[in-house]
C-alpha positions in Angstrom: -79.6 85.1 136.1 -77.4 88.0 134.8 -73.9 88.8 136.2 -75.1 92.2 137.5 -75.2 90.9 141.1 -71.6 89.6 141.1 -70.5 92.8 139.3 -72.0 94.9 142.0 -70.5 92.8 144.8 -67.0 93.0 143.2 -67.4 96.7 142.9 -68.3 97.0 146.6 -65.2 94.9 147.5 -63.0 97.0 145.2 -64.2 100.2 147.0 -63.6 98.7 150.4 -60.2 97.2 149.5 -58.7 98.6 146.2 -56.9 95.8 144.4 -53.7 97.9 144.0 -53.2 97.5 147.7 -53.1 93.8 147.7 -52.6 92.2 144.3 -48.8 92.2 144.6 -49.0 90.3 147.9 -50.0 86.8 148.9 -53.5 86.8 150.5 -54.8 84.1 152.8 -58.6 83.7 152.2 -60.5 82.1 155.1 -63.1 79.8 153.5 -65.6 77.7 155.6 -67.6 76.6 152.6 -70.6 78.8 153.5 -72.1 81.3 151.1 -70.2 84.3 152.5 -66.7 82.9 152.3 -67.3 81.2 149.0 -68.5 84.5 147.5 -65.4 86.3 148.9 -63.1 83.7 147.3 -64.8 83.8 144.0 -64.8 87.6 144.0 -61.1 88.0 144.9 -60.2 85.3 142.3 -62.2 87.2 139.7 -60.4 90.5 140.6 -57.1 88.7 140.4 -57.8 87.3 136.9 -59.0 90.7 135.7 -55.8 92.3 136.8 -53.3 89.6 135.8 -50.5 89.2 135.6 -49.9 89.8 139.3 -46.9 88.7 141.5 -49.2 87.9 144.4 -51.4 84.9 144.8 -54.4 83.7 146.8 -54.1 80.9 149.4 -57.2 79.2 150.7 -57.4 78.2 154.4 -60.1 76.0 155.9 -60.5 75.2 159.6 -62.4 72.0 160.3 -64.1 72.4 163.6 -65.1 68.8 163.6 -68.4 69.5 165.5 -70.7 67.9 162.9 -68.9 64.7 162.1 -69.2 63.8 158.4 -70.8 67.1 157.5 -67.7 69.0 158.8 -65.5 66.7 156.7 -67.8 67.3 153.8 -67.2 71.1 154.2 -63.5 70.5 154.0 -63.8 68.3 150.9 -66.0 70.9 149.2 -63.5 73.8 149.9 -60.6 71.6 148.7 -62.4 70.8 145.4 -63.3 74.4 144.8 -59.7 75.4 145.5 -58.5 72.8 143.0 -61.0 74.1 140.5 -59.6 77.6 140.8 -56.0 76.4 140.7 -55.1 77.7 144.2 -53.1 76.4 147.2 -55.2 74.8 149.9 -54.4 74.6 153.6 -56.6 72.8 156.2 -56.5 72.9 160.0 -58.3 70.9 162.6 -59.7 71.8 166.0 -58.4 70.1 169.1 -60.9 67.3 169.6 -60.9 68.0 173.3 -61.9 71.6 173.0 -65.5 71.1 171.9 -66.8 71.4 175.4 -64.9 74.7 175.9 -67.4 76.5 173.6 -67.4 78.8 170.7 -64.8 81.2 172.2 -62.1 78.5 172.4 -62.8 77.3 168.8 -62.7 80.9 167.6 -59.3 81.3 169.2 -58.0 78.1 167.6 -59.3 79.2 164.2 -57.6 82.6 164.5 -54.3 81.0 165.6 -54.5 78.6 162.6 -55.1 81.5 160.2 -52.2 83.5 161.6 -49.9 80.6 161.6 -50.8 79.6 158.1 -50.5 83.1 156.8 -46.9 83.3 158.1 -46.0 79.9 156.7 -47.3 80.8 153.2 -45.8 84.3 153.3 -49.2 86.1 153.2 -49.4 89.8 153.9 -53.2 89.7 154.5 -55.8 87.4 155.9 -59.2 88.1 154.2 -62.4 87.0 156.0 -65.9 87.1 154.8 -67.7 89.1 157.5 -70.5 90.9 155.7 -73.2 93.6 156.3 -75.6 91.2 158.1 -72.8 90.1 160.4 -72.1 93.7 161.2 -75.7 94.4 162.2 -75.9 91.1 164.2 -72.6 92.0 166.0 -73.8 95.4 167.0 -77.1 94.2 168.3 -75.5 91.3 170.2 -73.1 93.6 171.9 -75.9 96.1 172.6 -78.0 93.5 174.3 -75.0 92.1 176.2 -73.9 95.5 177.4 -71.2 97.5 175.6 -69.7 101.0 175.1 -68.7 103.0 172.1 -66.0 100.5 171.1 -68.5 97.7 171.0 -71.0 99.7 169.1 -68.4 100.2 166.4 -68.9 96.6 165.4 -66.5 94.7 163.2 -63.6 96.9 162.0 -62.7 96.6 158.2 -59.0 96.1 159.1 -57.2 94.7 162.1 -53.4 94.9 162.3 -51.9 91.7 163.7 -48.4 93.2 163.4 -46.3 95.2 160.9 -46.3 92.2 158.5 -49.8 90.9 158.7 -53.3 92.5 158.6 -56.8 91.0 158.8 -59.1 92.5 156.2 -62.9 92.3 156.0 -63.7 93.7 152.5 -67.4 92.6 152.4 -68.8 94.7 155.3 -71.0 96.7 152.8 -72.3 93.5 151.1 -75.5 92.0 152.4 -76.1 88.3 152.7 -78.8 88.5 150.1 -76.5 90.3 147.7 -73.7 87.7 148.0 -76.0 84.8 147.6 -77.5 86.3 144.4 -73.9 86.8 143.2 -73.2 83.1 143.8 -76.3 82.1 141.9 -75.2 84.2 138.9 -71.9 82.2 139.0 -73.9 79.0 139.3 -71.7 78.4 142.3 -73.0 76.1 145.1 -72.1 76.5 148.7 -72.4 74.5 152.0 -75.1 75.1 154.6 -74.5 74.6 158.3 -77.7 73.3 159.8 -76.6 74.5 163.3 -77.1 78.1 162.1 -80.8 77.4 162.6 -80.4 76.6 166.2 -81.6 79.6 168.1 -80.2 78.4 171.4 -77.0 80.3 170.3 -77.4 84.0 171.0 -76.2 85.1 167.5 -78.6 82.7 165.8 -81.4 83.9 168.0 -80.8 87.5 166.9 -80.5 86.4 163.2 -83.5 84.0 163.2 -85.9 85.5 165.7 -85.1 89.1 166.6 -84.2 90.4 163.1 -87.5 89.2 161.5 -89.6 90.8 164.2 -87.6 94.1 164.1 -87.9 94.3 160.3 -91.6 93.5 160.4 -92.2 96.2 162.9 -89.8 98.9 161.7 -88.9 98.0 158.2 -85.3 97.7 157.3 -83.3 98.4 160.4 -80.0 97.4 158.8 -79.1 100.9 157.6 -79.8 102.5 161.0 -77.6 99.9 162.8 -74.7 100.2 160.3 -74.9 104.0 160.5 -74.7 103.8 164.3 -71.7 101.5 164.0 -69.9 103.9 161.6 -70.5 106.8 163.9 -69.3 104.8 166.9 -66.2 103.8 165.0 -65.4 107.5 164.3 -66.0 108.5 167.9 -63.9 105.7 169.2 -61.0 106.6 166.8 -61.2 110.1 168.1 -61.0 108.9 171.7 -58.0 106.7 170.9 -56.3 109.7 169.2 -56.9 111.9 172.3 -55.3 109.4 174.6 -52.0 109.4 172.8 -51.0 112.6 174.5 -51.8 111.1 177.9 -49.1 108.5 177.6 -46.6 111.1 178.8 -48.0 110.3 182.3 -47.4 106.5 181.8 -44.2 104.6 182.3 -44.3 101.1 180.7 -42.1 98.2 181.8 -41.9 94.6 180.6 -44.6 93.4 183.1 -45.9 96.5 184.7 -47.1 100.1 184.1 -46.9 103.2 186.3 -49.4 106.1 186.0 -48.6 109.5 187.4 -52.0 110.7 188.5 -51.0 114.3 189.1 -50.5 114.8 185.3 -54.0 113.3 184.6 -56.1 114.9 187.4 -57.9 117.3 185.0 -58.7 114.6 182.4 -62.4 113.5 181.9 -63.2 110.0 183.0 -64.0 109.0 179.4 -60.4 109.6 178.3 -59.0 107.9 181.4 -61.1 104.8 180.7 -59.8 104.6 177.2 -56.2 105.2 178.4 -56.3 102.2 180.7 -57.7 100.1 177.9 -54.9 101.2 175.6 -52.4 100.4 178.4 -53.8 96.8 178.7 -53.6 96.4 174.9 -50.1 97.7 174.7 -49.0 95.3 177.5 -50.9 92.4 175.9 -52.7 91.9 179.1 -56.1 90.0 179.0 -58.9 92.4 178.4 -61.9 90.1 177.6 -63.2 90.6 181.2 -62.2 94.2 181.5 -65.6 95.9 181.4 -66.9 99.3 182.1 -67.0 98.7 185.9 -63.3 97.9 186.1 -62.3 100.7 183.7 -64.4 103.3 185.6 -62.9 102.1 188.9 -59.4 102.8 187.4 -60.5 106.2 186.1 -61.9 107.2 189.5 -58.7 105.9 191.1 -56.8 108.5 189.2 -59.0 111.3 190.5 -59.1 110.0 194.1 -56.4 111.5 196.3 -56.2 108.5 198.6 -53.8 105.6 198.6 -55.3 102.3 197.7 -53.9 98.9 198.8 -53.2 96.2 196.2 -56.2 94.5 194.6 -56.7 92.2 191.6 -58.2 93.2 188.3 -59.5 90.6 185.8 -56.6 88.6 184.2 -54.7 88.5 187.5 -53.4 92.1 187.0 -52.5 93.7 190.3 -53.3 97.3 191.0 -52.4 99.7 193.8 -52.0 103.4 194.3 -49.2 104.9 196.4 -48.3 108.6 196.8 -50.2 109.6 193.6 -48.9 106.8 191.4 -51.0 103.9 190.2 -49.0 100.7 189.6 -50.4 97.9 187.4 -48.4 94.6 187.4 -48.8 91.2 186.0 
């Protein structure tokens, strides 16, 4: 096996995230032990070696979900040994043993909180995660089947700003699962396999294991089409967000409330109004996980409606009322 596969993967990562942007900083690499995260770690380590000396360093973070007993502990041991082999710092977190029944969402939140907390403790400027091209396609299809808009169709963003001192980076979104596994084989680098990934009771596994093979058999490679759709949706959503910036002149933000002057917005199309309300919720750090199209469209129509509307509740216990042409949202 030649090194062409890992060279190509490293080149794709370099294009997505040029090393001059991060080599001078500490970078936290989230590593589960699976092929994708092991490939990301090996690639970033190789880039660092090729550009040494560098004042920054890689820190490896592993979150033990504890759902598979000894296998989960084996994943942690594997990542620890690989980290030692590469001469890097290792940090391990553990899930709350009582949260297993709460489902994937709670575990995902705990993992995210652990990564952010660890990044701050180790003075890391970036958190690098191993989401790849197949993940992007699966995410777009999952959201499409569940019901989504332009934002959801945009899929996984390559960068996510946590705050001014910390950014999450996904530099492998143009690397396929097959490409990264071939790169690992060229390194003679083993990885861990999670048997639960074959359980199609989980929706994402069902898409990966059952839906994808049928689509590819019928239509050939659908990956390029889905990724192209995601890229176009991301561009359109970025345009919508940019257009809403000028609408904030009609919004007055307080610590736990927001007031919207409907008279200044009465000529705005509903698509911009829906995005404006989404941005208000994000700015106020109000819960948005249950804020769907129906709720956003109701708020948009509320702007255009001339009537007063008595207080009602939005998801996340956010109160909403309209009095004398002003919508008031409050926590």
